[in-house]
Phi, psi and omega in degrees: 000315176298331177296314182293322179294321182279331186240015185296317186291320178296323179295318184292315180303322180294320181291323182298310178302318180300312180299320179296320176296319177296317181296322179293320179299313181297323187287306188271326182285329182265348178290138181264000188267137180293123183293339183281348179302313181292331176294316177300321180296316183292323181293326178294318180302320180298320180294319180299316181297330177290329180271350181284138184276125174258148178307326185285341183267351179288150183281152180291165183303137176281153176254177179289107188289335183277333186266330180230156178289148182285131181271129177302139173207156175224158177230126178268123182256112180258147180289147179285324180228140183297330181286342180296146172228094184206155183257157179223150176226156179245139174240120179260154189211120174265129182240160181099175182264147175290164178283123179264134185236116181281130181259118178272120185284141179285130178287126178295158179244121188249147176232139176297140182282157165275146186210175171051066183279129177233157178228149178227122183268123167249174184293339181229008182199166172232122178267123181251136180224155180213169181242138173204144170208140179295159173299143172283162179304320186291323178296317180293324178287325174298324185286327181289326182280347189285117178292318184286315183231061180293148184202149172260163181242153177218179185235157169289137182253336178198159173245155171236125182258129175233164188225136170247140182245124178052039172064032186284345185078004181254125181251127175256140182281122179269326178205124185264000179202071175279136180301152183296337177279348177274118186244015177204164184205134177257120182260115181255353179272067188236164178241150180300141171056039176246153178260135181226147172228157184223148181223133179242129179244131182261139176231157176223131179263008183302131185298320181291324177297313182299324184276327187227025185258004179274197184293156181263121177272138189294339183259315189256349180088218185296144173248177189277157177224075193293338182282335183074015180289127175268292172193174180230150174222139184248140176267189177270145178298144175230156180247136176291167195274357188091203185266349183238148175215122183254128172240124181255134181215164175049049175286136178200160173210103180300156187298326184264003186271142179278334181233154175271163184219153182211148179267123187242129175260124177254119178251137184228138172270095183272122181300132183084347182243319189105206180281135176227155182213157179209140181235147182194151177285133173238145181253165174308130182089355179285147169283121181295122178107349184241131176197171181282130170292329177209166183293129180085350173286156179289138175303137183223153173263000184261117179227151179271130176231167174263127179281185183288338182278354185093351179283135181281122178231158173262127190236136175275120175259036179280096188281331186083011182245147182237132174278127182268300176211157174229111185235121172292137182219164169239124186231153175263125187236159173264115178263117180270135181219136176270124178256114189284148178248136181240147176285130181289329180282326184246343179082000177278149174292127180254341186172196177199154173258143177265129179244137176248123182242136178282140182207135174279137187228126175271122182209193174223138180267124176261125174240120180220171183227133171230196185295344179267346179122196185280134185225144179233127176222163179251136177228118359291162180283137173303337183291342180291346180275340181298142179234069180266146177281166184298333183283344176241030175094359179266178172287161179290132180232148177275126177242152180240146178293158176300158176276186187297338181281346186095353186280132180284135178271114179293123177289154173301143180283118181288340184264000180290126183299144179293125182304321180297317182292320175300316180298320178298310180300320180294323180295322179296316179295322181292320177299315183291322179295316177295324174293323174293323174296323181291320178297319179292329183281350181305324181272324193260327184212083180302323177298316176294322177304308178303321178297318179295321181292318177297321182294323177296318179288335182268312185262340186237020180292342178277354183279158174290324178307317183274304187298324182259332191253318193235006183302305182302318181291316182298314176303317178299312177306312180297318178297315178298318185286328173292329178288331184281354183285000000 
């Protein structure tokens, strides 16, 4: 009893330890389950936890990346337990729509082009012409209404004309600022038998055209055109005539006449003087430019003419050409005519159809020979019957749209000779013919000769042949004939 009292606590502790040992033995020793299973299970749970997205690991809310600069940010990810060993990564994602900005395309500005450069060669000059016209009101309105190809209109403000000589490839400026209303230019600084070519360039200083007259960009629309260049057109090379130009008119051969006759105007490019001219009736076999200045005198090629300054000078008109024959003929020709086409809605000319008509034509065949060989021409020329527009090689003609009935109004033929000019030329030829008859009658029939001379002074005093060339001689002849009576 005394033992239990003194050692009771130790005994109780020993029994408890013994029971604990027995319980542990029974728990671990007698169980058939592998103790590592539980460890593997816990290890798997840890791996799942490592891959799980935690709220602390998510990125902060994103902002509109296109509207604002990205603000730098960092996030510290802390391990739940020091013993864990696992990695982490961040994925950022922008959501929402970007800011859309509408681009307004610039409307292009158009200017009509210059076109159809043509040249006309004279003995002492070359006339250069070109075509240009502003857009009509209807065309401007149509351009403005076009949804797919809308455009504004502007005008040419000036032209630049250049010249090339003998195919050199070098272009010299003849005029650097021709007004837009000027559509022709006369070049007088030329040399005989030289080749010339011309180029005209159109410019516009319209403010809108300078800002929006360039190439059209697919995204922004019209671009600038600071130079103001519209376009350029080059003609075909032409050659000057040399020093001679012969023009034949009033060709005829009466039924009872042995020889044909024709009125010949001779133009010469006289060095240091420029163009001079002389006209005279020539007969079959005559040397062109040579005739008697007075009855009984030797035929000469030197004749007095008035220069551009008004001074009378002597010029040698020895052309080296001979008139061989003048024969009236009737030929069949193809007459070309441009029939204009008009837009029914606007009434503007849009083009033309070329019509060819067969026609019999009364003319005279002139045969002559010069330093280039034998030549044959028709006077008047069948080409004078053609009615071609300026776009097809003809002179500029005025055309009118068809009337309400659809009938076309035929324009006047611009190539038709002026009746007044024809009458003047005929009178000149008649005066010269009458003078020749009077000269021939001087030896055989003085009374008839006096009659002819008086008629010349009365009816033909207004002709150049009488007033400028023969007046003094005729007056002398009349005075001498009256004294001989």
